[in-house]
MARBAFI-391030 format. One line per field, with one value per residue (C-alpha): x, y, z; residue number from 1; residue in three letters. Coordinates in nm, 2 decimals. Layout:
u (X:...)
v (Y:...)
w (Z:...)
num (NUM:...)
residu (ALA:...)
***
This chain:
u (3.10:3.21:2.99:2.71:2.90:2.99:2.61:2.52:2.79:2.66:2.31:2.39:2.61:2.26:2.06:2.24:2.31:1.91:1.94:2.14:1.94:1.66:1.83:1.90:1.54:1.40:1.63:1.40:1.16:0.99:0.84:0.49:0.32:-0.05:-0.33:-0.60:-0.55:-0.41:-0.06:-0.09:-0.15:0.22:0.15:-0.08:0.14:0.53:0.60:0.42:0.56:0.72:1.12:1.20:1.55:1.62:1.43:1.61:1.94:1.91:1.76:2.05:2.28:2.03:2.03:2.43:2.47:2.16:2.36:2.67:2.55:2.35:2.27:1.95:2.21:2.35:2.10:1.79:1.45:1.26:1.54:1.48:1.05:1.15:1.33:1.03:0.80:0.99:1.04:0.66:0.57:0.83:0.70:0.31:0.50:0.64:0.26:0.14:0.32:0.33:-0.10:-0.06:0.20:-0.05:-0.29:-0.06:0.01:-0.34:-0.64:-0.86:-0.78:-0.33:-0.31:0.03:0.41:0.48:0.70:0.50:0.50:0.87:0.92:0.72:0.86:1.22:1.07:0.90:1.28:1.44:1.18:1.20:1.58:1.51:1.23:1.50:1.77:1.54:1.39:1.71:1.73:1.39:1.37:1.62:1.46:1.17:1.31:1.47:1.17:1.00:1.27:1.25:0.90:0.92:1.19:0.97:0.71:0.91:1.04:1.43:1.66:1.98:1.82:1.79:1.49:1.54:1.51:1.64:1.39:1.44:1.21:1.17:0.94:0.88:0.62:0.46:0.41:0.05:-0.12:-0.27:-0.57:-0.71:-1.05:-1.24:-1.57:-1.76:-1.59:-1.43:-1.04:-0.71:-0.56:-0.28:-0.12:0.14:0.30:0.32:0.49:0.34:0.16:-0.10:-0.42:-0.76:-0.79:-0.48:-0.61:-0.95:-0.79:-0.58:-0.83:-1.10:-0.85:-0.77:-1.21:-1.19:-0.93:-0.89:-1.24:-1.14:-1.21:-0.94:-0.86:-0.55:-0.50:-0.28:-0.13:0.00:0.29:0.50:0.67:0.97:1.30:1.33:0.95:0.81:0.64:0.38:0.44:0.21:0.20:0.07:0.27:0.00:-0.06:0.32:0.40:0.15:0.22:0.58:0.50:0.28:0.55:0.83:0.54:0.49:0.92:0.87:0.61:0.79:1.08:0.74:0.48:0.17:0.44:0.56:0.22:0.07:0.02:-0.13:-0.45:-0.72:-0.83:-0.40:-0.33:-0.63:-0.46:-0.15:-0.32:-0.53:-0.28:-0.03:-0.28:-0.37:0.02:0.13:-0.19:-0.06:0.30:0.24:0.00:0.32:0.54:0.32:0.27:0.65:0.72:0.46:0.21:0.02:-0.02:-0.20:-0.53:-0.80:-0.96:-1.31:-1.39:-1.54:-1.94:-1.90:-1.91:-1.69:-1.90:-2.19:-2.11:-2.27:-2.31:-2.61:-2.94:-2.80:-2.94:-2.74:-2.46:-2.42:-2.22:-1.96:-1.88:-2.22:-2.32:-1.98:-2.06:-2.39:-2.27:-2.02:-2.29:-2.55:-2.26:-2.12:-2.45:-2.57:-2.16:-2.26:-2.63:-2.43:-2.53:-2.22:-2.36:-2.62:-2.38:-2.15:-2.48:-2.55:-2.16:-2.18:-2.53:-2.41:-2.06:-2.29:-2.48:-2.13:-2.02:-2.38:-2.34:-1.94:-1.74:-1.55:-1.47:-1.39:-1.49:-1.62:-1.60:-1.46:-1.10:-1.23:-1.38:-1.07:-0.83:-0.99:-1.16:-0.80:-0.78:-1.02:-0.90:-1.21:-1.55:-1.84:-1.66:-1.75:-1.52:-1.46:-1.83:-1.93:-1.58:-1.50:-1.12:-1.09:-1.33:-1.13:-0.77:-0.94:-1.04:-0.73:-0.59:-0.88:-0.74:-0.39:-0.20:0.04:0.09:0.43:0.21:-0.07:0.21:0.39:0.06:-0.03:0.29:0.32:-0.01:-0.05:-0.43:-0.75:-0.86:-0.52:-0.63:-0.97:-0.85:-0.62:-0.93:-1.08:-0.82:-0.79:-1.19)
v (0.92:1.02:1.28:1.01:0.75:1.07:1.11:0.74:0.73:1.02:0.87:0.54:0.74:0.95:0.60:0.43:0.73:0.78:0.42:0.43:0.73:0.52:0.24:0.55:0.65:0.33:0.24:0.35:0.14:0.16:-0.02:0.04:-0.11:-0.22:0.09:-0.05:0.29:0.31:0.38:-0.05:-0.12:-0.27:-0.54:-0.71:-0.64:-0.65:-1.02:-0.98:-0.63:-0.64:-0.57:-0.31:-0.26:-0.62:-0.56:-0.21:-0.37:-0.70:-0.47:-0.27:-0.55:-0.66:-0.28:-0.28:-0.57:-0.48:-0.18:-0.30:-0.45:-0.19:-0.40:-0.17:0.06:-0.16:-0.30:-0.18:-0.05:-0.37:-0.63:-0.43:-0.47:-0.80:-0.92:-0.79:-0.96:-1.29:-1.18:-1.19:-1.53:-1.68:-1.56:-1.66:-2.03:-2.01:-1.88:-2.21:-2.44:-2.35:-2.36:-2.70:-2.79:-2.71:-2.89:-3.25:-3.20:-3.08:-3.17:-3.45:-3.68:-3.63:-3.95:-3.81:-3.78:-3.94:-3.95:-3.65:-3.46:-3.45:-3.39:-3.09:-2.92:-2.98:-2.82:-2.51:-2.47:-2.46:-2.22:-2.00:-1.97:-1.84:-1.60:-1.44:-1.43:-1.24:-1.02:-0.82:-0.73:-0.68:-0.43:-0.27:-0.21:-0.09:0.15:0.35:0.30:0.47:0.76:0.79:0.88:1.10:1.30:1.32:1.51:1.72:1.56:1.59:1.77:1.81:1.45:1.31:1.28:1.30:1.09:0.81:0.60:0.28:-0.02:-0.41:-0.67:-0.84:-1.01:-0.72:-0.72:-0.67:-0.34:-0.32:-0.03:0.07:0.33:0.44:0.31:0.66:0.73:0.61:0.80:0.62:0.62:0.44:0.16:-0.09:-0.32:-0.63:-0.99:-1.15:-1.46:-1.44:-1.69:-1.54:-1.69:-1.52:-1.17:-1.25:-1.31:-1.03:-0.79:-0.95:-0.86:-0.49:-0.43:-0.61:-0.45:-0.16:-0.07:0.02:-0.10:-0.26:-0.45:-0.68:-0.60:-0.66:-0.36:-0.35:-0.07:0.09:0.41:0.31:0.35:0.13:0.11:-0.22:-0.36:-0.68:-0.97:-0.91:-1.11:-0.77:-0.52:-0.26:-0.24:-0.25:0.02:0.19:0.10:0.17:0.52:0.57:0.52:0.70:0.98:0.92:0.92:1.22:1.40:1.33:1.62:1.86:2.01:1.75:1.45:1.55:1.57:1.26:1.13:1.43:1.38:1.14:1.48:1.46:1.11:1.08:1.39:1.23:0.89:1.02:1.22:0.95:0.72:0.99:1.04:0.67:0.63:0.93:0.79:0.40:0.47:0.72:0.41:0.15:0.33:0.37:0.08:-0.25:-0.03:-0.41:-0.43:-0.12:-0.13:0.09:0.36:0.45:0.76:1.00:0.92:0.59:0.37:0.01:-0.18:-0.16:-0.21:-0.55:-0.72:-0.62:-0.82:-0.86:-0.66:-0.43:-0.62:-0.50:-0.19:-0.24:0.15:0.25:-0.04:0.09:0.43:0.42:0.19:0.44:0.73:0.52:0.41:0.76:0.88:0.60:0.68:1.06:0.98:0.75:0.43:0.25:-0.14:-0.05:0.05:-0.24:-0.46:-0.29:-0.30:-0.67:-0.71:-0.56:-0.77:-1.05:-0.89:-0.78:-1.16:-1.26:-1.06:-1.24:-0.96:-1.16:-0.93:-1.07:-0.78:-0.43:-0.21:0.16:0.06:-0.07:0.23:0.40:0.25:0.22:0.56:0.73:0.61:0.87:0.94:0.78:0.99:0.78:0.76:0.43:0.33:0.75:0.79:1.18:1.24:1.55:1.54:1.32:1.54:1.84:1.70:1.58:1.88:2.04:1.79:1.88:2.21:2.18:2.14:1.87:1.63:1.80:2.17:2.00:1.79:2.12:2.30:2.02:1.92:2.26:2.21:2.21:2.12:2.03:2.40:2.51:2.32:2.42:2.80:2.73:2.57:2.93:3.09:2.91:3.00)
w (-2.01:-1.66:-1.53:-1.61:-1.34:-1.11:-1.12:-1.07:-0.75:-0.57:-0.64:-0.48:-0.19:-0.13:-0.13:0.11:0.33:0.36:0.44:0.71:0.89:0.80:1.03:1.29:1.34:1.42:1.71:1.94:2.18:2.52:2.80:2.86:3.18:3.17:3.26:3.00:2.78:2.48:2.59:2.69:2.31:2.32:2.57:2.35:2.04:2.15:2.08:1.72:1.61:1.29:1.31:1.06:1.16:1.10:0.78:0.67:0.70:0.53:0.26:0.25:0.19:-0.09:-0.25:-0.26:-0.41:-0.71:-0.72:-0.81:-1.13:-1.27:-1.53:-1.65:-1.79:-2.05:-2.23:-2.43:-2.31:-2.45:-2.28:-1.93:-1.98:-2.11:-1.77:-1.58:-1.78:-1.72:-1.36:-1.28:-1.50:-1.28:-0.98:-1.09:-1.15:-0.79:-0.69:-0.89:-0.74:-0.35:-0.38:-0.55:-0.25:-0.01:-0.17:-0.18:0.18:0.35:0.17:0.31:0.10:0.04:0.19:0.37:0.24:-0.11:-0.40:-0.59:-0.31:-0.29:-0.63:-0.66:-0.32:-0.53:-0.83:-0.63:-0.46:-0.75:-0.91:-0.59:-0.66:-1.03:-0.93:-0.67:-0.96:-1.13:-0.86:-0.80:-1.19:-1.25:-0.93:-1.02:-1.38:-1.24:-1.01:-1.28:-1.54:-1.25:-1.20:-1.56:-1.56:-1.23:-1.43:-1.76:-1.50:-1.40:-1.04:-1.12:-1.04:-1.28:-1.43:-1.08:-0.82:-0.46:-0.25:-0.51:-0.58:-0.39:-0.34:-0.24:-0.34:0.00:0.25:0.43:0.76:0.85:1.00:1.35:1.34:1.64:1.70:1.94:2.00:1.98:1.65:1.34:1.36:1.38:1.73:1.64:1.35:1.46:1.20:1.28:1.16:0.83:0.84:1.13:1.05:1.09:1.43:1.57:1.40:1.57:1.91:1.92:1.77:2.09:2.35:2.24:2.26:2.58:2.79:2.62:2.50:2.15:1.87:1.64:1.31:1.16:0.81:0.49:0.33:-0.01:0.05:0.33:0.29:0.46:0.31:0.09:0.02:0.10:-0.20:-0.16:-0.42:-0.72:-1.07:-1.20:-1.38:-1.40:-1.01:-0.93:-1.12:-0.97:-0.55:-0.66:-0.72:-0.45:-0.19:-0.34:-0.33:0.00:0.04:-0.13:0.05:0.42:0.33:0.32:0.56:0.42:0.48:0.81:0.89:0.82:1.14:1.33:1.26:1.00:0.77:0.68:0.70:0.44:0.23:0.21:0.09:-0.14:-0.28:-0.30:-0.45:-0.72:-0.81:-0.84:-1.08:-1.30:-1.29:-1.31:-1.59:-1.78:-1.74:-1.83:-2.18:-2.25:-2.17:-2.12:-2.43:-2.45:-2.11:-2.02:-1.86:-2.02:-1.79:-1.72:-1.85:-1.58:-1.47:-1.57:-1.30:-1.36:-1.02:-1.25:-1.60:-1.73:-2.07:-2.21:-2.11:-1.79:-1.46:-1.27:-1.05:-0.66:-0.64:-0.37:-0.37:-0.30:-0.06:0.15:0.13:0.25:0.51:0.65:0.63:0.92:1.11:1.13:1.18:1.47:1.63:1.63:1.88:2.13:1.99:1.97:2.04:1.80:1.50:1.60:1.54:1.22:1.06:1.15:0.97:0.68:0.68:0.65:0.38:0.19:0.22:0.06:-0.22:-0.30:-0.10:0.20:0.44:0.77:1.01:0.95:1.23:1.36:1.24:0.90:0.83:1.03:0.76:0.40:0.46:0.38:0.07:-0.08:-0.50:-0.63:-0.66:-0.48:-0.11:-0.07:0.25:0.34:0.32:0.30:0.41:0.24:0.24:-0.07:-0.29:-0.22:-0.28:-0.62:-0.71:-0.66:-0.90:-1.14:-1.12:-1.14:-1.53:-1.40:-1.21:-1.06:-1.00:-0.81:-0.57:-0.53:-0.42:-0.16:-0.05:0.13:0.26:0.69:0.73:0.55:0.61:0.41:0.16:0.13:0.12:-0.15:-0.34:-0.31:-0.40:-0.74:-0.81)
num (1:2:3:4:5:6:7:8:9:10:11:12:13:14:15:16:17:18:19:20:21:22:23:24:25:26:27:28:29:30:31:32:33:34:35:36:37:38:39:40:41:42:43:44:45:46:47:48:49:50:51:52:53:54:55:56:57:58:59:60:61:62:63:64:65:66:67:68:69:70:71:72:73:74:75:76:77:78:79:80:81:82:83:84:85:86:87:88:89:90:91:92:93:94:95:96:97:98:99:100:101:102:103:104:105:106:107:108:109:110:111:112:113:114:115:116:117:118:119:120:121:122:123:124:125:126:127:128:129:130:131:132:133:134:135:136:137:138:139:140:141:142:143:144:145:146:147:148:149:150:151:152:153:154:155:156:157:158:159:160:161:162:163:164:165:166:167:168:169:170:171:172:173:174:175:176:177:178:179:180:181:182:183:184:185:186:187:188:189:190:191:192:193:194:195:196:197:198:199:200:201:202:203:204:205:206:207:208:209:210:211:212:213:214:215:216:217:218:219:220:221:222:223:224:225:226:227:228:229:230:231:232:233:234:235:236:237:238:239:240:241:242:243:244:245:246:247:248:249:250:251:252:253:254:255:256:257:258:259:260:261:262:263:264:265:266:267:268:269:270:271:272:273:274:275:276:277:278:279:280:281:282:283:284:285:286:287:288:289:290:291:292:293:294:295:296:297:298:299:300:301:302:303:304:305:306:307:308:309:310:311:312:313:314:315:316:317:318:319:320:321:322:323:324:325:326:327:328:329:330:331:332:333:334:335:336:337:338:339:340:341:342:343:344:345:346:347:348:349:350:351:352:353:354:355:356:357:358:359:360:361:362:363:364:365:366:367:368:369:370:371:372:373:374:375:376:377:378:379:380:381:382:383:384:385:386:387:388:389:390:391:392:393:394:395:396:397:398:399:400:401:402:403:404:405:406:407:408:409:410:411:412:413:414:415:416:417:418:419:420:421:422:423:424:425:426:427)
residu (UNK:UNK:UNK:UNK:UNK:UNK:UNK:UNK:UNK:UNK:UNK:UNK:UNK:UNK:UNK:UNK:UNK:UNK:UNK:UNK:UNK:UNK:UNK:UNK:UNK:UNK:UNK:UNK:UNK:UNK:UNK:UNK:UNK:UNK:UNK:UNK:UNK:UNK:UNK:UNK:UNK:UNK:UNK:UNK:UNK:UNK:UNK:UNK:UNK:UNK:UNK:UNK:UNK:UNK:UNK:UNK:UNK:UNK:UNK:UNK:UNK:UNK:UNK:UNK:UNK:UNK:UNK:UNK:UNK:UNK:UNK:UNK:UNK:UNK:UNK:UNK:UNK:UNK:UNK:UNK:UNK:UNK:UNK:UNK:UNK:UNK:UNK:UNK:UNK:UNK:UNK:UNK:UNK:UNK:UNK:UNK:UNK:UNK:UNK:UNK:UNK:UNK:UNK:UNK:UNK:UNK:UNK:UNK:UNK:UNK:UNK:UNK:UNK:UNK:UNK:UNK:UNK:UNK:UNK:UNK:UNK:UNK:UNK:UNK:UNK:UNK:UNK:UNK:UNK:UNK:UNK:UNK:UNK:UNK:UNK:UNK:UNK:UNK:UNK:UNK:UNK:UNK:UNK:UNK:UNK:UNK:UNK:UNK:UNK:UNK:UNK:UNK:UNK:UNK:UNK:UNK:UNK:UNK:UNK:UNK:UNK:UNK:UNK:UNK:UNK:UNK:UNK:UNK:UNK:UNK:UNK:UNK:UNK:UNK:UNK:UNK:UNK:UNK:UNK:UNK:UNK:UNK:UNK:UNK:UNK:UNK:UNK:UNK:UNK:UNK:UNK:UNK:UNK:UNK:UNK:UNK:UNK:UNK:UNK:UNK:UNK:UNK:UNK:UNK:UNK:UNK:UNK:UNK:UNK:UNK:UNK:UNK:UNK:UNK:UNK:UNK:UNK:UNK:UNK:UNK:UNK:UNK:UNK:UNK:UNK:UNK:UNK:UNK:UNK:UNK:UNK:UNK:UNK:UNK:UNK:UNK:UNK:UNK:UNK:UNK:UNK:UNK:UNK:UNK:UNK:UNK:UNK:UNK:UNK:UNK:UNK:UNK:UNK:UNK:UNK:UNK:UNK:UNK:UNK:UNK:UNK:UNK:UNK:UNK:UNK:UNK:UNK:UNK:UNK:UNK:UNK:UNK:UNK:UNK:UNK:UNK:UNK:UNK:UNK:UNK:UNK:UNK:UNK:UNK:UNK:UNK:UNK:UNK:UNK:UNK:UNK:UNK:UNK:UNK:UNK:UNK:UNK:UNK:UNK:UNK:UNK:UNK:UNK:UNK:UNK:UNK:UNK:UNK:UNK:UNK:UNK:UNK:UNK:UNK:UNK:UNK:UNK:UNK:UNK:UNK:UNK:UNK:UNK:UNK:UNK:UNK:UNK:UNK:UNK:UNK:UNK:UNK:UNK:UNK:UNK:UNK:UNK:UNK:UNK:UNK:UNK:UNK:UNK:UNK:UNK:UNK:UNK:UNK:UNK:UNK:UNK:UNK:UNK:UNK:UNK:UNK:UNK:UNK:UNK:UNK:UNK:UNK:UNK:UNK:UNK:UNK:UNK:UNK:UNK:UNK:UNK:UNK:UNK:UNK:UNK:UNK:UNK:UNK:UNK:UNK:UNK:UNK:UNK:UNK:UNK:UNK:UNK:UNK:UNK:UNK:UNK:UNK:UNK:UNK:UNK:UNK:UNK:UNK:UNK:UNK:UNK:UNK:UNK:UNK:UNK:UNK:UNK:UNK:UNK:UNK:UNK:UNK:UNK:UNK:UNK:UNK:UNK:UNK:UNK:UNK:UNK:UNK:UNK:UNK:UNK:UNK:UNK)
***
């Protein structure tokens, strides 16, 4: 008992030490003059940039308070899972009330403030308080469950994982992605405050296009590999378990050559994201089968494309992944022969085509593909087009008997070329 308490205290001390280190790393700022180059980008974003120092400090306080409770160590697995599911149900209730309030307040026929609006608002506040009370312990439980999965899959050292898994469900910053116009690739990404509406996003993207001659896109993200990691609010337990594991894999890889080189080039970024996606799915599925078996989603067998499966008697429906792959490949070709404006008109025409088929994409441009093309863990390419990075990472996973073996192999890779050499060595 004393040993387990000592390990728990040591684990918390390491966690908080890493948190303070994260704050120190983030305490860096600079002023950049406007010279119409990429270095001038901060002139467009500085007032909207997300304050990671403030967020990490707040998360640190929250994690200290949560860790001091340690309730997840004194209740059964079944009770823990029930608390998490209760939290997700409470979150859904709050989101429903929030949507109803918007309808009451902003619908043309609402008629201004009334008693129903006030009652709904008070109910919304009360349910929000209840949701946040569940959130802390639910996060602790999900951290513990995911750590147990990782230990069971071989990532533990003395029954503990390093770095300790810490995450917080929160409103995530938006991601500004900037690409050159003549070639798809991430030149820079900037985290912006949440809450920008579509018109504000459009104004920022257009300003960067006109003043810097660069392609830009502001998009939401599902998680961020800070420490603690940031995870978007969701009522899906399947999605949560995958993203929690995905972001921890990023934290783990940051201690090895692959993670250290995340921002070196697009190929290494894609290798990191594809690896984290594959691992997140496997670890998340372990958690679901062990702790939430009734909620485990069925996974499609290889070769069966779920985007084209329809009930008998219906024709093949719109194949999003196939159409997006075609769009990326044509755009790549047009850019390769110097037809930049033709490529941009083509991508806009394709956006309208996707919209007409039920996929309401706000913008498709070079920055869109630079962002979404890095997540290449599913056969078929999608936004990655013919990019060979994802298939190579997938192939290495297929050649590895266990997830831990795959991670141990890829975490030391320093380039895409080295990954290909490793694959040749396995033949």
